[in-house]
C-alpha positions in Angstrom: 61.7 92.2 218.7 58.4 92.3 216.8 58.3 90.0 213.8 57.0 91.1 210.4 56.6 89.0 207.2 58.7 90.6 204.5 57.8 88.1 201.7 57.0 84.4 201.0 57.8 82.3 198.0 56.6 78.9 196.9 57.8 77.3 193.6 56.0 74.0 192.9 58.2 71.4 191.5 55.1 69.6 190.4 51.7 71.4 190.7 49.9 68.0 190.8 51.7 66.9 193.9 51.1 67.9 197.5 53.3 70.7 198.9 55.6 69.0 201.4 56.8 72.3 202.8 55.0 74.6 205.3 55.4 78.1 206.9 54.1 79.4 210.2 54.2 82.9 211.7 53.2 84.5 215.0 53.9 88.0 216.2 57.1 86.9 217.9 58.1 83.8 215.9 58.3 82.1 212.5 59.0 78.6 211.3 59.7 76.9 207.9 59.3 73.1 207.8 60.6 71.2 204.7 59.0 67.7 204.7 61.1 64.8 203.3 59.2 63.3 200.3 57.8 60.0 201.3 59.3 56.8 199.8 56.2 54.6 199.9 52.5 54.7 200.2 51.2 57.2 202.8 50.3 55.9 206.3 48.3 59.0 207.1 45.0 60.2 205.5 45.8 62.3 202.5 48.3 62.1 199.7 51.5 62.8 201.5 52.8 62.0 205.0 55.5 64.6 204.6 52.9 67.3 203.8 50.8 66.2 206.8 53.8 66.5 209.1 55.0 69.9 207.8 51.6 71.6 207.9 50.6 70.0 211.2 53.9 70.8 212.8 53.9 74.5 211.7 50.4 75.0 213.1 51.0 73.3 216.4 54.4 75.0 216.9 52.9 78.5 216.4 50.0 77.5 218.7 52.5 76.6 221.5 54.4 79.9 220.9 51.2 81.9 221.3 50.5 80.0 224.6 53.8 81.4 225.9 56.1 78.4 225.5 59.8 78.9 225.3 61.3 77.7 221.9 62.6 74.3 223.1 59.4 73.6 225.1 57.3 74.6 222.1 59.2 72.2 219.9 59.1 69.3 222.3 55.3 69.8 222.8 54.8 70.0 219.0 56.7 66.7 218.5 54.6 65.1 221.2 51.4 66.4 219.5 52.7 64.9 216.2 53.4 61.5 217.9 49.9 61.4 219.4 48.2 62.3 216.1 50.4 60.0 214.0 49.7 57.0 216.3 45.9 57.8 216.3 45.3 58.4 212.6 47.8 56.2 210.7 46.4 53.3 208.7 48.9 50.9 210.3 52.1 50.8 212.4 55.2 51.5 210.3 56.9 48.2 209.3 60.3 50.0 208.8 61.9 53.1 210.3 62.0 54.8 206.8 58.2 54.8 206.7 58.0 57.4 209.5 57.6 60.9 208.2 60.3 63.5 209.0 61.4 67.0 208.0 64.0 69.7 208.2 63.1 72.8 210.2 64.1 76.4 210.8 62.4 78.0 213.8 63.2 81.5 215.1 61.6 83.2 218.2 62.3 86.5 219.8 64.1 86.8 223.1 65.1 89.7 225.4 67.7 91.7 223.4 67.7 89.3 220.4 66.3 86.0 219.2 66.7 82.2 219.6 67.1 79.9 216.5 66.5 76.1 216.4 67.0 73.9 213.3 66.9 70.4 212.0 68.5 69.3 208.8 69.3 71.6 205.9 66.8 74.5 206.7 68.7 77.7 207.6 68.4 81.2 208.7 70.2 84.1 207.0 71.2 86.9 209.3 71.1 90.3 207.7 72.8 93.2 209.6 73.4 96.8 208.7 76.8 97.3 207.1 77.8 93.6 207.5 77.9 90.5 205.5 75.0 88.1 205.6 75.5 85.3 208.1 74.2 81.7 207.6 72.9 79.8 210.6 72.3 76.0 210.3 73.9 73.3 208.3 72.3 73.9 204.8 75.5 74.9 202.9 77.6 72.4 204.8 75.1 69.6 204.0 75.0 70.5 200.3 78.8 70.6 200.2 78.9 67.1 201.7 76.4 65.8 199.2 78.4 67.3 196.3 81.6 65.7 197.7 79.9 62.3 197.9 78.8 62.6 194.3 82.3 63.7 193.2 83.9 60.7 194.8 81.3 58.3 193.4 82.0 59.6 189.9 85.8 59.4 190.1 87.1 56.8 187.7 83.8 56.4 186.0 82.7 57.5 182.6 80.1 60.3 182.4 76.7 58.8 182.0 73.6 60.2 180.5 70.9 61.4 183.0 68.3 58.8 183.6 64.6 59.7 183.8 63.0 59.5 187.2 61.4 56.1 187.9 57.7 55.9 187.6 55.6 54.9 190.6 56.5 55.2 194.3 59.9 56.7 194.9 61.3 53.7 196.6 64.9 52.6 196.5 67.1 50.5 198.8 69.7 53.2 199.2 67.2 55.9 200.2 65.5 53.5 202.6 68.8 52.7 204.2 69.5 56.4 204.6 66.1 57.1 206.0 66.4 54.2 208.5 69.3 56.0 210.2 67.1 59.0 211.0 66.3 59.5 214.7 69.3 57.4 215.8 72.9 58.4 216.7 73.5 61.9 215.4 70.8 61.8 212.7 67.7 63.4 214.2 64.9 65.3 212.5 61.6 67.0 213.0 59.3 64.0 213.4 56.6 62.3 215.5 59.2 61.6 218.2 59.6 64.1 221.2 63.1 62.7 221.8 64.3 64.6 218.7 64.0 67.9 220.7 67.1 66.8 222.6 69.2 66.8 219.4 68.0 70.0 217.7 70.6 72.6 216.6 70.4 75.8 218.5 71.8 79.4 218.3 71.1 82.5 220.5 71.8 86.1 219.4 71.7 88.9 221.9 72.6 92.5 221.9 73.2 93.1 218.1 70.6 94.4 215.7 69.9 91.7 213.1 67.0 90.4 210.9 66.9 86.6 210.6 65.4 85.2 207.4 64.1 81.6 207.7 64.4 79.5 204.6 64.3 76.0 203.2 66.8 74.7 200.7 65.3 75.9 197.4 67.3 74.2 194.7 66.5 74.2 191.0 66.6 70.4 190.9 64.3 69.9 193.8 61.2 67.9 192.9 59.3 69.0 196.0 58.0 72.6 196.2 60.4 74.6 198.3 59.2 77.5 200.4 61.3 80.5 201.3 59.9 82.8 204.0 61.5 86.0 205.1 60.8 87.2 208.6 61.2 89.2 210.8 62.3 92.9 210.5 63.1 94.7 213.7 61.1 97.9 214.2 
């Protein structure tokens, strides 16, 4: 199945901030990586550890694909590359787990008679088929539904409040730090400088049916980071 870029879209939430999302493409594969906005000062050179991880990861993943790696091998090797680079270039060792950069990912690669799809977090693939409904692969919609349910429960019995402006300075908060500290433990794993995460990646294999997967990141109107949506491939 040859891969062809149909279209790409990047909508900056703030043109003055680094783009924490990245897209990579090879003749037989494509990836979208959605970096999680950093909560504190960057550990890596540059303005954003999330941007570093997303763009480094997309480049290395496609390089391993071009070298002939199978999808899971390419992912594991890419995470090992990220670990090596992170440990060599960071300004200091992370004091807390939440300081380690991580990201969501949607990665599709061709296979005999179809394709393989790997994902982390809320990135997804939309499967377009002739004369059939679009199918969603990944946990993007389910994750958004869980978030909405948490918000609904938190608001029960409370008066509606006026929206508060975003706090100035580094986007640090105890609740976010606690949530980030659970990443790469138990069932919460993400694209990160940790090769062990490859053992917990979501996976799906499609064989024998004509379909065009569309890799995408969660592009929501309220997102402050610049989401990227990339459509690929189209079977010839």
